[in-house]
C-alpha positions in Angstrom: 12.2 -45.6 56.8 13.6 -42.0 57.4 11.2 -39.2 57.7 12.4 -35.5 57.7 10.4 -32.5 58.9 10.4 -29.4 56.6 11.2 -26.4 58.7 9.8 -23.2 57.6 10.3 -19.8 59.4 7.2 -18.0 60.7 7.9 -14.9 58.5 7.7 -17.1 55.5 4.3 -18.6 56.4 2.0 -15.7 57.5 -0.3 -14.4 54.8 1.7 -16.5 52.2 0.5 -15.5 48.7 -1.6 -12.7 50.3 0.9 -10.0 51.3 0.3 -7.8 48.4 -3.4 -7.5 49.5 -2.3 -7.2 53.2 -0.1 -4.3 52.3 -2.9 -2.5 50.3 -5.4 -3.0 53.2 -3.0 -1.9 56.0 -2.0 1.2 53.8 -5.6 2.0 53.3 -6.3 2.2 57.0 -3.1 4.1 57.7 -0.8 1.3 59.3 1.7 1.2 56.5 2.9 3.8 54.1 0.9 4.4 51.0 2.5 4.3 47.6 3.5 1.6 45.3 1.7 -1.7 46.1 5.0 -3.8 45.8 6.5 -1.4 48.3 3.7 -2.0 50.7 4.2 -5.6 50.2 7.8 -5.3 51.2 6.7 -3.3 54.3 4.4 -6.2 55.3 7.4 -8.7 54.8 9.6 -6.4 57.1 7.0 -6.0 59.8 6.1 -9.7 59.9 9.8 -10.6 60.3 10.4 -8.1 63.1 9.4 -10.1 66.3 10.2 -7.0 68.4 8.1 -4.5 66.3 4.9 -2.8 66.8 2.9 -5.4 64.9 2.1 -8.9 65.8 0.2 -11.3 63.7 -2.1 -14.4 64.5 -5.3 -16.2 63.5 -8.5 -16.5 65.6 -10.6 -19.1 63.9 -11.6 -18.5 60.4 -8.4 -19.1 58.5 -7.8 -22.7 59.9 -11.2 -24.2 60.2 -13.3 -25.9 57.6 -17.0 -27.1 57.8 -18.6 -30.0 56.1 -21.4 -29.1 53.8 -23.8 -32.0 52.8 -23.5 -31.3 49.1 -20.1 -29.7 48.6 -17.9 -31.6 51.0 -15.3 -29.6 53.1 -15.0 -25.8 52.8 -13.0 -23.2 54.6 -14.6 -20.1 52.9 -17.9 -18.3 52.7 -21.0 -18.2 54.6 -21.0 -18.1 58.5 -17.7 -19.7 59.3 -17.3 -18.5 62.7 -20.9 -18.5 63.6 -21.3 -22.2 62.4 -18.1 -23.2 64.1 -19.1 -21.8 67.5 -22.6 -23.1 67.2 -21.3 -26.6 68.0 -20.1 -27.4 71.6 -16.8 -28.4 70.3 -16.3 -25.3 68.2 -17.5 -23.1 71.1 -15.0 -24.6 73.4 -12.1 -24.2 71.0 -13.0 -20.6 70.1 -13.5 -19.5 73.6 -10.3 -21.1 74.7 -8.5 -19.4 71.9 -10.0 -16.1 72.5 -9.3 -16.1 76.2 -5.7 -17.3 75.8 -4.8 -14.8 73.2 -7.1 -11.8 73.6 -8.1 -11.7 77.3 -5.1 -10.1 78.8 -3.4 -8.2 76.1 -0.4 -5.8 77.0 -1.6 -2.4 78.2 0.3 -0.8 75.3 -2.0 -2.7 72.9 -4.5 -0.3 71.4 -5.7 -1.9 68.2 -6.7 -5.4 67.0 -7.1 -5.6 63.2 -9.2 -8.6 62.1 -9.2 -9.8 58.4 -12.8 -10.7 57.5 -16.2 -9.1 57.8 -18.5 -11.9 56.7 -21.7 -11.6 54.7 -23.9 -9.0 56.4 -21.0 -8.5 58.8 -21.9 -11.8 60.6 -18.3 -12.4 61.3 -18.0 -9.0 62.9 -20.9 -9.8 65.3 -19.8 -13.4 66.1 -16.1 -12.2 66.9 -17.5 -9.4 68.9 -19.5 -11.8 71.1 -16.5 -14.1 71.5 -14.1 -11.4 72.3 -16.4 -9.8 74.8 -17.0 -13.0 76.5 -13.1 -13.8 76.7 -12.3 -10.3 78.0 -15.3 -10.2 80.5 -16.4 -6.9 79.3 -19.0 -5.3 77.0 -17.4 -4.3 73.7 -19.1 -0.9 72.7 -19.9 0.0 69.1 -17.5 2.3 67.3 -19.2 1.7 63.9 -20.5 -1.1 61.8 -17.1 -3.0 61.6 -15.5 -1.9 64.8 -16.0 -2.2 68.6 -14.0 -1.2 71.6 -13.6 -1.6 75.4 -11.7 0.7 77.7 -8.3 -0.6 76.4 -8.6 -1.9 72.8 -10.4 -1.1 69.6 -11.1 -4.1 67.3 -11.4 -3.2 63.6 -12.5 -5.7 60.9 -11.1 -5.2 57.4 -11.7 -6.9 54.2 -10.1 -10.4 54.0 -6.7 -10.5 52.2 -7.9 -13.6 50.3 -11.2 -12.2 49.2 -12.2 -13.1 45.7 -13.1 -11.1 42.7 -13.5 -7.3 43.2 -14.2 -7.3 46.9 -10.8 -5.8 47.7 -11.0 -3.1 45.1 -14.5 -2.3 46.2 -13.4 -2.1 49.9 -10.5 0.0 48.9 -12.9 2.3 47.0 -10.7 2.1 43.9 -11.8 3.7 40.5 -15.4 3.0 39.8 -15.8 1.5 43.2 -15.5 4.7 45.2 -19.2 4.9 45.8 -19.7 1.2 46.6 -21.2 0.1 49.9 -18.1 -1.9 50.6 -15.9 1.2 50.2 -17.9 2.7 53.1 -16.6 -0.1 55.2 -13.1 0.7 54.2 -13.6 4.4 55.2 -15.1 3.2 58.5 -12.1 1.0 59.2 -9.7 3.9 58.6 -11.7 6.1 60.9 -11.7 3.4 63.6 -8.1 3.0 63.3 -7.6 6.8 63.7 -9.8 6.6 66.8 -7.9 3.8 68.3 -4.5 5.5 67.8 -5.8 8.8 69.2 -6.9 7.3 72.5 
């Protein structure tokens, strides 16, 4: 029996099916140019493909972990994904190892880490903050409800690019959503990014 492996380039995998939303989110916080959403998507395609560029992409936990719910089977969305994962000894070990390996000793030139996802009632923000604080061996100070910092980096949480329904338009403050609570988080993210880049 012959088995062949399908080889796919990294730039064809990251955020697959969600790059239009990634572009809108990054434009909203000032990291890619505003304008036509399709142009923003093309900008995301370019920066993902540019291995020597200013942007680098990766996942912490949420995008690759599922949990078993007694009634619903396996799920990878909603609720307290990171918190539930790190509440188990196995999950805590995996999450701590990943955070230490990839977030402990970032290059000195790194000023900003943008994380997709906030969680219900910002629980993902709080769980990630604890995990990153532990990995970096420092207290991460509050910038605002969705951002925190130490002396070297600012971590900013934005809406997840695969959020369902009208969550992304609300976060972007589009149209009738300009006064929505979630739009406030979008403004906070933009302010925190500006703070990080001005340090």
